[in-house]
N, C-alpha and C positions, 0 to 999 in steps of 0.2 A: 504494500499499500504506499502511496506517495502522499505527502502533505505539502501543498503549496499555499502560502499565506493568501488569504481571501478566496481560496478555492481548493477544495479537496479533489485530488485526483486518485483514482484507483487503477491499478494495473495487475497483471499476473505476477508471476515470480520474477523479481528483478535480479539479474545477475549482480553479484557483489562488485565486480569490476566496473559496473555502470553507476554505482552510487555517487562517486565524485562528480561525474558529468552532470548528474541530476542536481546535486547541491550547487554546482557552478551555474546551472540554468535557473536557480531560484527556489528549488525545493528546500524546505526547512525540516523535512522528516522523511525517512524511508524506513519502512518496517518490513523486514524480511520474514520468511517462513519461520514459524515457531515463536514469533514475538508474542509475548503475553499481552492480552487485551488491556489489562490494568496498566502495564508499563507504557503502552502506546497511548492510552487515554491520558495518563499523567503528562506525558511529553506534549501531546496536542494541547492540553489545557495550559501548560506553561507557555507554549508558543503564543496562544491566543491572549493570555494575560499580558505577556511582554508586548504584544502588538498594540494593545489598548493603552499601556503605560507610556508608550513612545509619543 
């Protein structure tokens, strides 16, 4: 799953070697297979809170 600020993007399984390209393109989160939902939710909430604080 990909997270882009102001828009959530979902994809299939993202190869690890593509993560940096996605971050460079503006993604603020990439959650690979096996990511615990609670960990992803906390990270997403932190990104959203930080975006409001700016």
